[in-house]
C-alpha positions in Angstrom: 0.0 0.0 0.0 1.4 3.4 -1.0 0.8 6.3 1.4 1.7 9.9 1.2 1.4 12.5 4.0 0.9 16.2 3.4 0.8 18.8 6.2 -1.4 21.9 5.8 -1.4 25.0 8.0 -4.8 26.7 8.3 -5.2 29.9 10.2 -8.4 31.0 11.9 -8.8 33.4 14.7 -5.1 33.3 15.4 -5.1 29.5 15.7 -3.0 27.2 13.6 -4.1 23.6 13.0 -2.0 20.9 11.3 -3.7 18.3 9.2 -2.5 15.2 7.4 -3.8 13.6 4.1 -3.5 9.9 3.9 -3.8 8.4 0.4 -4.5 4.7 0.2 -5.9 2.8 -2.8 -7.1 5.9 -4.6 -8.9 7.4 -1.6 -7.9 9.9 1.0 -8.9 10.7 4.5 -8.4 14.0 6.2 -7.2 13.5 9.8 -6.5 16.1 12.5 -3.2 15.0 14.1 -3.6 17.4 17.0 -6.7 15.5 18.1 -4.6 12.4 18.4 -1.4 13.7 19.7 -2.9 15.8 22.4 -6.2 14.0 23.0 -7.8 10.6 23.4 -8.4 7.6 21.2 -11.5 7.8 19.1 -12.8 4.2 19.6 -12.9 3.8 15.8 -10.4 1.0 15.2 -9.5 2.0 11.7 -8.8 5.6 12.6 -6.8 4.6 15.7 -4.7 2.1 13.7 -3.9 4.6 10.9 -2.7 7.1 13.4 -0.7 4.6 15.4 0.8 2.9 12.3 2.0 6.3 11.1 3.3 7.3 14.5 5.3 4.1 15.0 6.2 3.9 11.3 5.2 0.2 11.2 6.5 -0.4 7.7 10.1 0.4 8.8 10.2 -0.7 12.4 10.4 -4.4 12.1 10.4 -5.0 15.8 7.0 -3.3 16.4 4.5 -6.1 15.8 0.8 -5.5 15.2 -1.8 -8.1 14.3 -5.5 -7.7 13.5 -7.8 -10.4 15.0 -11.5 -10.9 15.7 -12.7 -11.1 19.3 -16.4 -12.0 19.8 -17.3 -10.8 16.3 -15.5 -7.4 16.7 -12.3 -6.4 14.9 -9.4 -5.8 17.2 -5.7 -5.1 16.9 -2.8 -5.8 19.2 0.6 -4.0 19.3 3.8 -5.0 21.1 7.5 -4.7 20.8 9.2 -7.9 19.8 11.6 -9.1 22.4 9.9 -7.3 25.3 6.9 -9.6 25.7 6.6 -13.2 26.9 5.6 -15.4 24.0 3.9 -18.1 26.0 1.8 -15.5 27.8 0.7 -13.9 24.5 -0.2 -17.3 23.1 -2.4 -18.0 26.2 -4.1 -14.6 25.8 -4.8 -15.1 22.1 -6.4 -18.5 22.9 -8.6 -16.8 25.5 -9.6 -14.0 23.1 -10.4 -16.5 20.3 -12.7 -18.4 22.6 -15.0 -15.4 23.2 -18.3 -15.8 21.3 -20.4 -12.8 20.1 -23.1 -13.4 22.7 -20.4 -13.3 25.5 -18.6 -10.3 24.2 -18.2 -7.6 26.9 -19.7 -4.2 26.3 -16.6 -2.2 27.1 -12.9 -2.5 27.9 -13.5 -2.3 31.7 -15.9 -5.3 31.5 -13.5 -7.2 29.3 -10.5 -6.7 31.7 -12.6 -8.3 34.5 -14.1 -11.2 32.6 -11.8 -12.3 29.7 -8.2 -11.5 30.6 -6.7 -14.1 32.9 -3.7 -11.9 34.0 -2.9 -9.8 37.0 -1.2 -6.6 35.6 -3.9 -5.1 33.4 -4.7 -1.4 33.0 -6.9 0.8 30.9 -6.1 4.1 29.2 -7.4 6.3 26.5 -4.7 8.9 26.4 -2.3 8.6 23.4 0.7 9.9 25.2 0.4 7.3 28.0 -0.4 4.5 25.5 2.6 5.3 23.4 4.8 5.5 26.5 3.7 2.1 27.8 3.8 0.4 24.3 7.4 1.5 23.7 8.3 0.4 27.3 7.2 -3.2 26.3 3.6 -3.3 27.4 1.2 -5.4 25.3 -1.6 -3.0 24.0 -5.0 -4.2 22.6 -7.5 -2.0 20.8 -11.0 -3.3 20.2 -13.4 -1.6 17.7 -16.0 0.4 19.7 -14.1 0.4 23.0 -13.2 3.9 24.2 -10.1 2.7 26.1 -7.1 0.5 25.2 -6.2 -2.5 27.3 -2.6 -2.4 28.6 -1.3 -5.8 29.6 2.0 -5.7 31.3 3.6 -8.9 30.0 7.0 -7.4 29.4 10.3 -9.1 30.2 13.6 -7.3 29.7 16.9 -8.9 28.6 19.0 -8.9 31.8 22.0 -10.6 33.3 21.7 -12.7 36.4 21.9 -11.3 39.9 25.4 -11.8 41.1 28.0 -10.1 43.3 29.1 -6.7 41.9 32.8 -6.4 40.8 33.3 -3.0 42.4 31.6 -3.4 45.8 32.9 -6.8 46.9 32.9 -7.7 50.6 34.6 -10.3 52.7 31.4 -11.3 54.3 27.7 -10.7 53.6 25.3 -11.2 50.7 26.7 -11.8 47.2 23.8 -10.3 45.2 24.0 -7.0 43.3 21.9 -4.7 41.3 21.3 -5.3 37.6 20.3 -3.1 34.6 16.5 -3.8 35.1 14.9 -1.4 37.5 12.1 -3.8 38.5 14.6 -6.4 39.7 16.5 -3.8 41.7 13.3 -2.7 43.5 12.6 -6.3 44.3 16.0 -6.7 45.9 15.3 -3.8 48.2 11.8 -5.0 49.0 13.2 -8.3 50.0 15.2 -6.6 52.7 12.6 -4.0 53.9 9.3 -5.7 54.4 7.5 -2.6 55.7 4.4 -0.8 54.6 6.3 2.4 55.2 8.6 1.8 52.3 7.7 3.9 49.2 8.8 3.1 45.6 7.7 6.1 43.5 8.1 6.0 39.7 9.0 9.0 37.6 10.6 9.5 34.2 12.9 12.0 32.5 14.2 12.6 29.0 12.1 13.8 26.1 13.1 10.9 23.8 14.4 8.3 26.2 11.6 8.6 28.8 13.9 6.9 31.3 12.3 5.3 34.3 13.5 6.7 37.7 12.4 5.2 41.0 12.6 7.1 44.3 13.0 4.7 47.3 12.4 6.1 50.8 10.8 5.4 54.2 7.8 7.7 54.4 8.0 8.3 58.2 11.8 8.9 58.2 12.6 10.9 55.1 12.9 14.7 55.0 9.8 15.5 53.0 10.9 19.0 52.1 14.0 17.6 50.5 12.0 14.8 48.9 9.7 17.3 47.2 12.7 19.3 46.1 14.1 16.2 44.4 10.8 15.4 42.7 10.4 19.0 41.5 13.9 18.9 40.0 13.2 15.6 38.2 10.0 16.9 36.8 11.7 20.1 35.5 14.5 18.2 33.7 14.6 19.4 30.1 16.9 17.0 28.3 16.4 14.8 25.3 17.9 11.7 27.0 19.7 10.6 30.1 22.6 9.4 28.0 24.9 8.5 30.8 22.1 7.2 33.1 22.8 8.2 36.7 25.6 10.6 35.9 23.3 12.6 33.6 20.6 12.6 36.3 23.2 13.7 38.9 24.3 16.7 36.7 20.6 17.7 36.3 19.8 17.4 40.0 22.8 19.4 41.3 24.5 22.2 39.4 27.8 21.7 41.2 30.9 24.0 41.1 33.1 22.4 38.5 36.3 23.2 40.5 35.1 21.2 43.6 35.8 17.5 42.9 34.4 16.0 46.0 31.4 13.7 45.3 27.8 14.8 46.0 26.3 11.4 45.6 27.3 7.9 46.8 26.9 5.1 44.3 26.5 1.5 45.4 25.8 -1.8 43.5 24.8 -3.5 46.7 21.1 -3.9 47.7 22.1 -4.3 51.4 23.9 -0.9 51.4 20.9 0.8 49.6 18.5 -0.7 52.1 20.5 0.4 55.1 20.6 4.0 53.7 16.9 4.0 53.2 16.3 2.9 56.8 18.5 5.8 57.9 16.1 8.2 56.2 18.0 8.9 53.0 16.7 8.7 49.5 17.9 6.0 47.1 17.4 6.8 43.4 17.3 3.9 40.9 17.6 4.6 37.2 16.6 2.0 34.6 19.6 0.5 32.6 21.9 1.3 35.5 23.2 -1.4 37.9 23.8 0.9 40.8 21.8 3.0 43.3 22.4 6.7 43.8 22.2 7.7 47.5 21.4 11.2 48.7 22.1 13.3 50.7 25.7 12.2 51.2 28.5 13.5 53.4 32.2 12.7 53.3 31.6 10.2 56.1 28.9 8.4 54.1 31.2 8.1 51.1 34.0 6.5 53.2 31.7 3.9 54.9 31.5 0.4 53.4 29.4 -2.7 54.0 32.4 -4.6 55.5 32.3 -2.2 58.5 29.0 -3.9 59.5 29.6 -7.5 58.5 32.3 -7.8 61.2 32.1 -7.4 65.0 32.3 -3.8 66.3 36.0 -3.8 67.1 36.9 -5.2 63.7 34.5 -2.9 61.9 35.9 0.1 63.8 39.5 -1.0 62.8 38.6 -1.3 59.1 36.9 2.1 59.1 39.7 3.9 60.9 42.3 2.2 58.6 40.3 3.5 55.6 40.3 7.0 56.9 44.1 6.9 57.7 45.0 5.5 54.3 42.9 8.1 52.5 44.7 10.8 54.5 48.1 9.2 53.6 47.3 9.0 49.9 46.8 12.8 49.9 49.8 13.8 52.1 52.5 11.3 51.4 54.0 12.5 48.1 53.7 16.3 48.8 55.3 15.8 52.2 58.2 13.8 50.6 58.7 16.4 47.9 58.9 19.1 50.6 61.4 17.2 52.7 63.5 16.2 49.7 63.8 19.8 48.6 64.6 20.9 52.2 66.8 18.1 53.5 67.9 20.2 56.5 64.4 19.6 58.0 64.8 15.9 58.1 65.9 14.4 61.4 69.1 12.4 61.3 67.3 9.2 62.3 65.1 9.6 59.2 67.9 10.5 56.8 67.5 7.2 55.0 64.4 8.6 53.2 66.4 11.1 51.3 67.6 10.5 47.7 71.0 8.7 47.5 71.8 10.1 44.1 71.0 13.4 42.4 68.0 12.8 40.2 68.2 13.3 36.4 64.6 14.5 36.3 63.3 17.0 38.9 61.2 15.3 41.5 58.1 17.3 40.8 58.1 16.1 37.2 58.7 12.5 38.3 55.6 12.7 40.5 53.5 14.4 37.8 54.5 11.9 35.1 53.8 8.9 37.4 50.4 10.4 38.3 49.5 10.4 34.6 51.1 7.0 34.0 49.1 5.4 36.8 45.8 6.5 35.1 47.2 5.3 31.8 47.8 1.8 33.3 44.3 1.8 34.8 42.7 2.6 31.5 44.9 0.0 29.8 43.8 -2.6 32.4 40.1 -1.9 31.7 40.5 -2.4 28.0 42.9 -5.4 28.1 41.4 -8.7 27.1 41.4 -11.2 29.9 43.6 -13.7 28.0 46.4 -11.0 27.7 46.1 -9.4 31.2 48.7 -11.7 32.9 51.5 -11.4 30.3 51.0 -7.7 29.8 51.0 -7.2 33.6 54.4 -8.9 33.9 55.7 -6.8 31.0 54.5 -3.6 32.6 56.0 -4.5 35.9 59.4 -5.2 34.4 59.6 -2.4 31.9 57.9 0.4 33.9 59.3 -0.8 37.3 62.9 -1.9 37.1 64.0 -0.5 33.8 62.5 3.0 34.4 64.6 3.2 37.6 67.8 1.8 35.9 67.4 4.1 33.0 67.6 7.1 35.3 64.2 8.5 34.5 62.8 7.8 38.0 64.2 7.5 41.5 63.4 4.3 43.4 62.1 6.3 46.3 59.6 8.1 44.1 58.5 4.8 42.5 57.9 3.3 46.0 55.7 6.2 47.2 53.7 6.4 44.0 53.2 2.6 44.1 51.8 3.0 47.6 49.5 5.8 46.5 48.3 3.8 43.5 47.4 0.7 45.5 46.0 2.7 48.5 43.4 4.4 46.2 41.6 1.0 46.0 41.1 0.7 49.8 37.8 2.6 49.3 35.3 1.8 46.5 34.3 5.3 45.7 36.1 6.3 42.4 34.9 10.0 42.7 36.6 10.4 46.1 39.8 8.7 44.8 40.0 11.2 42.0 39.1 14.1 44.3 42.1 13.2 46.5 44.3 12.8 43.4 43.4 16.3 42.1 44.1 17.8 45.6 47.4 15.9 45.8 48.6 17.2 42.5 47.6 20.8 43.5 49.6 20.4 46.7 52.6 19.0 44.9 52.7 22.0 42.6 52.2 24.5 45.4 54.9 22.8 47.5 57.4 23.0 44.6 56.7 26.6 43.9 56.3 28.1 47.4 57.9 25.6 49.7 56.4 25.2 53.2 53.9 28.0 52.6 52.7 26.3 49.4 52.4 23.0 51.2 50.3 24.5 53.9 48.3 26.5 51.4 47.5 23.2 49.5 46.2 21.7 52.7 44.2 24.8 53.5 42.6 24.8 50.0 41.6 21.1 50.5 40.1 21.8 53.9 38.3 24.8 52.5 36.8 22.8 49.7 35.5 20.3 52.3 34.1 22.9 54.6 32.4 25.1 51.9 31.0 22.0 50.1 27.3 21.3 50.6 25.3 18.2 50.2 22.4 18.1 47.8 20.1 18.8 50.7 22.1 22.1 51.4 23.6 20.8 54.6 27.3 20.7 55.7 29.4 18.2 53.8 31.5 17.3 56.9 28.6 17.0 59.4 28.8 16.1 62.3 32.4 17.5 62.4 31.0 20.9 61.4 28.7 21.8 63.0 30.3 19.8 65.7 28.2 17.1 67.4 30.2 14.6 69.4 27.6 11.8 69.7 27.0 11.8 66.0 30.7 12.0 65.2 31.5 9.1 67.5 29.0 6.9 65.7 30.6 7.9 62.4 34.1 6.9 63.5 33.3 4.0 65.8 31.3 0.9 64.7 28.8 0.5 67.5 26.7 -2.4 68.5 23.1 -2.6 67.1 20.7 -1.1 69.6 17.6 -2.9 70.9 19.2 -6.2 71.8 16.8 -8.5 73.8 17.9 -9.4 77.3 16.2 -12.1 79.3 
């Protein structure tokens, strides 16, 4: 069938209407597209099919399947996206539809949904915008001639990987399940851990073209409702074509951060137990479809450093792990700038620690050695991500020999510099938050440059800038980023530093 579409602009009383002419087998029908795009379905199956077929471009989109059938003597048409619907369920529904006789045909869609659709998730809608959204999301849509509403049967199933332990947030103890790219699976993993009627899972969407599903998870009696309404308002006002980078795109839309402050505003976790614990503490967890991690807000620096292992061990062990993580994060920031300062001012080094000084005069200035190695470490990290598994072992051995021993023997780098940078590179992985690791890296590089240019005052100035960035930083809820250190509250701070026993233990 050949079809041509022409658009005409007709002005009347300052109003402009857009019409389309459909030519089919020598005849044409004048349709008002605004009626369909902004209004309701007509109930005339032929008209509805012509609009929907044109809107979905059925002739080109091979994966959008439609089929005309007869149900109880009435013509009907079903639409679905191939690959999103369960074939066995569709087969059972078709069998049920074919068995409806004209004398038992329901009078409307509401009656049919109650009598002739043996399935749980069934909805009715007559708004084209909603119908198109559900159809392209994978919902099975059925139109029946004379019915003023379409039947929406949620028989979708998305391609997904199995629930397994995430690569990034591994723990020594605890559950081994993790989030996947399908949002409905992720909400189920949280529901499994919080069996409370107070738990809310609120669905929203953003993106003009992508219409990406976003789920807000929170405890209704514990969440800050003013902050919750602010988050909802921001999501509703997002004006983007698509959330291309999933959660990162959403984070940039939710918070217009200062580009020069690298400390993270959100905590990301691929662990359902971590997300559930944050929800129980009154925070909001945001799940984005196609993303295998949860975005937790509001987040302070203490929230970012915490990990699940702190709670899967006894209090004394959990406290030790947490304090060790804080100490190592502190050392990764200060170690190389402190060594550079002492190496350039050897008179400040006590005689008992003189062994840390360079044994030979370096061929390349220390500051350039540190900066080159900072860049080289990121280069190795990127290479490791893109290296095929079968080549990872031989290439690791080659990198260790060439970049380790030969770089020192060639005179490019000093062995002391290689040692301290190796510690920094490994210590960055003691905490799972990549954003915090890079924030410390940027602050460390700034401190190196200032210490080289201005000596002790530059070194102290670098520390002051880092502390200033932490103090002036704000969470998404406009609170202090280093709370409860500032404003200072000892009881809260103690619980942040020390892993305490769970309250409410039963005693007989």
